ZADOVEX-240528 format. One line per field, with one value per residue (C-alpha): residue in three letters; y negated, x, z. Coordinates in nm, 3 decimals. Each point is the difference from the previous one (the first is absolute). Layout:
BEGIN
type <- [ala, ...];
v <- [Y, ...];
u <- [X, ...];
w <- [Z, ...];
END
This chain:
BEGIN
type <- [met, gln, pro, pro, ser, glu, asp, leu, leu, glu, glu, pro, gly, ala, glu, ala, glu, thr, arg, pro, phe, val, ile, ala, pro, ala, leu, his, gly, glu, arg, leu, asp, arg, ala, leu, ala, ala, leu, val, pro, gly, phe, ser, arg, ser, tyr, leu, gln, gln, leu, ile, glu, glu, gly, ala, val, arg, leu, arg, gly, ser, ala, ser, leu, lys, ala, ala, gln, lys, val, arg, ala, gly, glu, ala, gly, glu, ile, glu, leu, arg, pro, thr, pro, gln, ser, gln, ala, phe, leu, pro, glu, ala, leu, pro, leu, ala, val, val, his, glu, asp, glu, his, leu, leu, val, val, asp, lys, pro, ala, gly, leu, val, val, his, pro, ala, pro, gly, asn, trp, ser, gly, thr, leu, leu, asn, ala, leu, leu, ala, arg, asp, ala, ala, ala, arg, met, leu, pro, arg, ala, gly, ile, val, his, arg, leu, asp, lys, asp, thr, ser, gly, leu, met, val, val, ala, arg, thr, arg, ala, ala, met, glu, arg, leu, val, ala, met, ile, ala, ala, arg, thr, val, ser, arg, gln, tyr, met, ala, leu, ala, his, arg, pro, trp, glu, gly, ala, ala, gln, arg, arg, val, glu, ala, ala, ile, gly, arg, asp, pro, arg, asn, arg, leu, arg, met, ala, val, val, asp, pro, gln, arg, his, pro, gly, lys, pro, ala, ala, thr, val, leu, arg, arg, met, gln, gln, ala, glu, ala, gly, cys, ala, val, leu, cys, thr, leu, glu, thr, gly, arg, thr, his, gln, ile, arg, val, his, met, ala, his, ile, gly, his, pro, leu, val, gly, asp, pro, leu, tyr, gly, gly, ala, pro, ala, ala, gly, leu, gln, arg, gln, ala, leu, his, ala, phe, arg, leu, ala, phe, ala, his, pro, leu, thr, gly, glu, pro, leu, val, leu, his, ser, pro, leu, pro, ala, asp, leu, arg, ala, ala, trp, ala, gly, trp, gly, leu, arg, tyr, asn, glu, ser, asp, trp, leu, ala, ser, gln, pro, pro, ala, ala, ala, ala];
v <- [0.570, -0.052, -0.147, 0.217, 0.079, -0.047, -0.352, 0.072, -0.319, -0.239, -0.260, -0.167, -0.366, -0.004, -0.107, -0.301, -0.281, -0.363, -0.158, -0.375, -0.133, -0.326, -0.036, -0.071, -0.266, 0.273, 0.153, -0.322, 0.066, 0.380, 0.229, 0.078, 0.374, -0.058, -0.249, 0.248, 0.273, -0.225, -0.117, 0.336, 0.260, 0.370, 0.009, 0.069, -0.287, 0.207, 0.043, -0.372, -0.066, 0.235, -0.193, -0.326, 0.144, 0.120, -0.349, 0.094, -0.299, -0.354, -0.310, -0.346, 0.149, 0.165, 0.348, 0.019, 0.264, -0.043, 0.155, -0.235, -0.313, -0.234, -0.090, -0.321, -0.050, -0.058, 0.160, 0.203, 0.319, 0.338, 0.359, 0.289, 0.313, 0.323, 0.357, 0.209, 0.363, -0.119, 0.077, -0.254, -0.279, 0.033, -0.021, 0.279, -0.032, 0.221, 0.110, 0.310, 0.303, 0.326, 0.266, 0.349, 0.169, -0.092, 0.166, -0.122, -0.032, -0.136, -0.110, -0.001, -0.291, -0.041, -0.351, -0.197, -0.201, -0.360, 0.077, -0.105, 0.250, -0.225, -0.378, -0.183, -0.341, -0.086, 0.271, -0.057, 0.128, 0.229, 0.289, 0.367, -0.076, -0.257, 0.257, 0.268, -0.237, -0.060, 0.369, 0.134, -0.206, 0.243, -0.102, -0.319, 0.210, 0.153, -0.168, -0.112, 0.142, 0.350, -0.064, 0.228, -0.046, -0.241, -0.041, -0.312, -0.241, 0.109, 0.371, 0.199, 0.328, 0.197, -0.119, 0.174, -0.216, 0.105, -0.053, 0.103, -0.062, 0.372, 0.028, -0.312, 0.122, 0.338, -0.144, -0.237, 0.297, 0.208, -0.275, -0.043, 0.378, -0.004, 0.253, -0.221, 0.077, -0.296, 0.010, -0.289, -0.037, -0.259, -0.140, -0.126, -0.172, 0.189, 0.366, 0.247, 0.167, 0.304, 0.257, -0.031, -0.023, -0.189, -0.104, -0.357, -0.052, -0.362, -0.228, -0.291, -0.338, -0.362, -0.129, -0.217, -0.237, -0.022, 0.057, 0.031, 0.343, 0.319, 0.166, 0.304, -0.100, 0.133, 0.040, -0.067, -0.348, -0.092, 0.111, 0.288, 0.325, 0.343, 0.061, 0.297, 0.050, 0.304, -0.108, 0.228, -0.102, 0.115, -0.150, -0.195, -0.290, -0.210, -0.297, 0.182, 0.289, 0.121, 0.112, 0.196, -0.157, 0.178, -0.194, 0.165, -0.324, -0.306, -0.315, -0.327, 0.003, 0.330, 0.141, -0.336, -0.050, 0.354, 0.001, -0.330, 0.132, 0.288, -0.227, 0.062, -0.301, 0.036, -0.153, -0.323, -0.044, -0.314, -0.016, 0.305, -0.050, 0.129, -0.188, 0.011, 0.270, 0.223, -0.267, 0.031, -0.302, 0.165, 0.251, 0.345, 0.195, 0.211, 0.209, 0.295, 0.282, 0.006, 0.325, 0.060, 0.202, -0.176, -0.165, 0.135, 0.318, 0.122, 0.048, -0.030, -0.310, -0.041, -0.305, -0.131, -0.328, -0.004, -0.245, -0.339, -0.135, -0.262, 0.260, 0.244, -0.268, -0.064, 0.374, 0.011, -0.318, 0.181, 0.310, 0.204, 0.259, -0.014, 0.330, 0.001, 0.379, -0.029, -0.240, 0.203, 0.318, -0.166, -0.055, 0.028, 0.205, -0.322, -0.070, 0.305, -0.091];
u <- [0.490, -0.366, -0.084, -0.173, -0.358, -0.107, -0.004, 0.257, 0.192, -0.294, -0.048, -0.342, 0.001, 0.372, 0.006, 0.232, 0.115, 0.058, 0.279, 0.077, 0.356, 0.191, 0.349, 0.242, 0.274, 0.266, -0.156, -0.006, 0.133, -0.018, -0.158, -0.364, 0.062, 0.288, -0.204, -0.287, 0.239, 0.086, -0.356, -0.175, 0.231, -0.068, -0.020, 0.267, 0.100, -0.092, -0.354, -0.030, 0.116, -0.274, -0.263, 0.126, -0.030, -0.354, -0.110, -0.036, 0.211, -0.134, 0.208, -0.154, -0.336, 0.111, 0.125, 0.380, 0.103, 0.378, 0.214, 0.286, -0.208, 0.171, -0.197, 0.002, -0.014, -0.355, -0.175, -0.302, -0.114, -0.157, 0.075, -0.242, 0.149, -0.139, 0.034, 0.196, 0.112, 0.343, 0.257, 0.237, -0.234, 0.097, 0.320, 0.157, -0.019, 0.192, -0.286, 0.006, -0.183, -0.080, 0.070, -0.130, 0.094, 0.235, 0.139, 0.116, -0.356, -0.208, -0.011, -0.270, -0.009, -0.183, -0.146, -0.054, -0.317, 0.049, 0.215, -0.157, 0.061, 0.011, 0.043, -0.331, -0.146, 0.094, 0.270, 0.247, 0.303, 0.083, -0.186, 0.076, 0.078, 0.263, 0.156, 0.005, 0.177, 0.272, 0.034, 0.033, 0.119, -0.173, -0.339, 0.015, -0.048, -0.327, -0.342, -0.076, 0.341, -0.147, -0.306, -0.281, -0.255, -0.049, -0.098, -0.167, 0.222, -0.129, -0.019, 0.305, 0.136, 0.138, 0.047, 0.176, 0.212, 0.156, 0.371, 0.001, -0.224, -0.076, -0.104, -0.215, -0.188, -0.061, -0.107, -0.246, -0.152, -0.013, -0.178, -0.250, -0.055, -0.046, 0.276, 0.171, -0.155, -0.031, -0.139, -0.050, -0.068, -0.264, -0.154, -0.353, -0.279, -0.308, -0.019, -0.032, -0.338, -0.099, 0.228, 0.367, 0.091, -0.164, 0.091, -0.077, -0.046, -0.082, 0.128, 0.222, 0.040, 0.058, -0.262, -0.224, -0.050, 0.365, 0.286, 0.250, -0.138, -0.123, -0.338, -0.209, -0.188, -0.263, 0.197, -0.316, -0.020, 0.360, 0.341, 0.134, 0.195, -0.084, 0.154, -0.006, 0.142, -0.019, -0.040, 0.041, -0.064, 0.295, -0.072, -0.278, 0.004, -0.274, 0.098, 0.076, 0.173, 0.329, -0.047, 0.209, -0.044, 0.091, 0.003, -0.142, 0.035, 0.212, -0.207, 0.101, -0.086, -0.182, 0.012, -0.079, -0.301, -0.136, 0.038, -0.186, -0.263, -0.089, -0.011, 0.351, 0.217, 0.364, 0.123, 0.188, -0.152, -0.218, -0.018, -0.225, -0.184, 0.257, 0.139, 0.308, -0.030, 0.216, 0.270, 0.028, -0.006, 0.078, -0.221, 0.028, 0.108, 0.314, 0.104, 0.138, 0.023, 0.115, 0.019, 0.077, 0.212, 0.325, -0.066, 0.321, 0.093, -0.343, 0.125, -0.285, 0.047, -0.203, 0.094, -0.137, 0.018, -0.078, -0.259, 0.173, 0.036, -0.276, -0.251, 0.110, -0.072, -0.343, -0.079, 0.098, -0.196, -0.316, 0.090, 0.080, 0.276, 0.239, 0.153, 0.160, -0.034, -0.378, -0.014, 0.236, -0.199, -0.331, 0.034, -0.334, -0.011, 0.033, 0.337, 0.182, 0.337];
w <- [-1.895, 0.082, 0.342, 0.262, -0.094, 0.362, 0.137, 0.271, -0.069, -0.016, 0.272, 0.022, -0.094, -0.081, -0.364, 0.033, 0.226, -0.100, 0.203, -0.010, 0.018, 0.003, -0.146, 0.284, -0.038, 0.004, -0.313, -0.205, -0.351, 0.030, -0.258, 0.077, 0.041, 0.243, 0.199, 0.026, 0.116, 0.294, 0.066, -0.040, 0.157, -0.034, -0.381, -0.259, -0.227, -0.307, 0.130, 0.070, -0.356, -0.121, 0.196, -0.151, -0.352, 0.077, 0.106, 0.366, 0.116, -0.004, 0.062, 0.034, -0.100, -0.324, -0.087, -0.018, -0.252, -0.003, 0.271, -0.086, 0.059, 0.248, 0.312, 0.201, 0.375, 0.130, -0.296, 0.107, -0.165, 0.053, -0.098, -0.041, 0.154, -0.140, 0.125, -0.249, -0.032, -0.115, 0.268, -0.158, 0.109, 0.365, 0.203, 0.206, 0.378, 0.242, 0.222, 0.222, -0.137, 0.176, -0.263, 0.085, -0.328, -0.281, -0.311, -0.340, -0.131, 0.287, 0.359, 0.265, 0.243, 0.329, -0.033, 0.320, 0.056, -0.111, -0.306, -0.330, -0.282, -0.307, -0.041, -0.035, 0.087, 0.357, 0.013, -0.282, 0.195, 0.290, -0.162, -0.050, -0.365, 0.101, 0.234, -0.272, -0.240, 0.259, 0.085, -0.354, -0.299, -0.239, 0.147, -0.210, -0.311, 0.123, 0.005, 0.358, 0.102, -0.016, 0.219, -0.119, 0.279, 0.286, 0.361, 0.134, 0.191, 0.341, -0.080, 0.108, -0.129, -0.292, -0.358, -0.289, -0.234, -0.331, -0.065, -0.367, -0.298, -0.037, 0.365, -0.023, -0.307, 0.161, 0.337, -0.168, -0.184, 0.321, 0.192, -0.283, -0.003, 0.381, 0.066, 0.261, 0.339, 0.240, 0.353, 0.241, 0.372, 0.086, 0.316, -0.056, 0.189, 0.128, 0.103, -0.287, -0.052, -0.199, -0.166, 0.083, -0.370, -0.281, -0.352, -0.098, -0.373, -0.078, -0.277, 0.102, -0.169, 0.091, 0.239, -0.221, 0.296, 0.108, -0.245, 0.286, 0.089, -0.157, 0.054, -0.080, -0.315, -0.237, -0.329, -0.199, 0.153, 0.082, -0.131, 0.208, -0.018, 0.142, 0.342, 0.236, 0.350, 0.228, 0.364, 0.300, 0.359, 0.207, 0.341, 0.165, 0.246, 0.155, -0.218, -0.322, -0.172, -0.147, -0.361, -0.251, -0.343, -0.323, -0.325, -0.309, -0.196, 0.069, -0.027, 0.161, 0.374, -0.055, 0.353, 0.155, -0.229, 0.036, 0.379, 0.025, -0.240, 0.234, 0.304, 0.139, -0.089, 0.096, 0.323, -0.076, -0.348, 0.008, -0.382, 0.010, 0.326, 0.248, 0.300, 0.223, 0.264, 0.219, -0.017, -0.380, -0.230, -0.336, -0.181, 0.158, -0.306, -0.047, -0.303, 0.196, -0.260, -0.362, -0.197, -0.366, -0.238, -0.089, -0.338, -0.157, 0.188, 0.107, 0.357, 0.255, 0.216, 0.320, 0.208, 0.328, 0.190, 0.374, 0.128, 0.061, 0.352, -0.033, -0.116, 0.269, 0.258, -0.155, 0.009, 0.368, 0.071, -0.109, 0.197, -0.310, -0.014, -0.296, -0.103, -0.345, -0.027, 0.029, -0.292, -0.218, 0.069, -0.085, -0.373, -0.182, -0.325, -0.209, 0.163, -0.135, -0.150];
END
């Protein structure tokens, strides 16, 4: 199966992580792969063996290519950990998941802020993928345990996950064809000016000055992909505005980049010019509506997630009124399921 054509699983600056280690006395005489399994938890032994074979493990300054090599106490080395779509690379973890829809082919989860979707440098365990592996043994047979799109760590809300190969292939195609409707609630700095609704169409690529972030770029000068977001001002406050965001494409950090580009960075998003406000420390972005035709049955699915407590408090802190019915009734034409 081909990976998603949209870069929904990309994380800026997350190509690999080199981690040093020292062989503990208790591991003296062990096989290298077994020692690494103890020293670098969160990875399957088979994946560690693969890294050894690829020359990603160095011991005493030289590449160690044999998993069965015996190690000695006090030996120093390093291992290069690489993100991978292979679910078998990671270990299951029994983490709580809020499931709002489930059938034999897919499930929809309501991701809390703070939960990383896929293992990557700095977050190799405790992710949604680890939780999916523990919840369903069949997830090990699917790339990325069935994850077909992502939310940033500090973005909350709805995500669809495949449970079968057929569903995954169809969902990937639907996302690429833009037939999965996704709406977000955002709280942004500065009062909104002009028309209540606008469509931002601006290519997004890695920031040429800072690889840890994305940016609006000129594709003729820097690598970038077309990106479009429909933005609708829902409420206004003296300090900022509440905005309904509808994705037409799914680029990495798309809403955060486009909102900053038009002068309204998200509250709690310092990477793109925002700042803590209204008692909120994380970025004020919530995936509240997901609508699509079931990939196997064709049944229309329209799912909602209420605004989380921390965002409700931020809304109230700015004197804004949250009414879910208002948001659900205010879908722009681009948001039709």
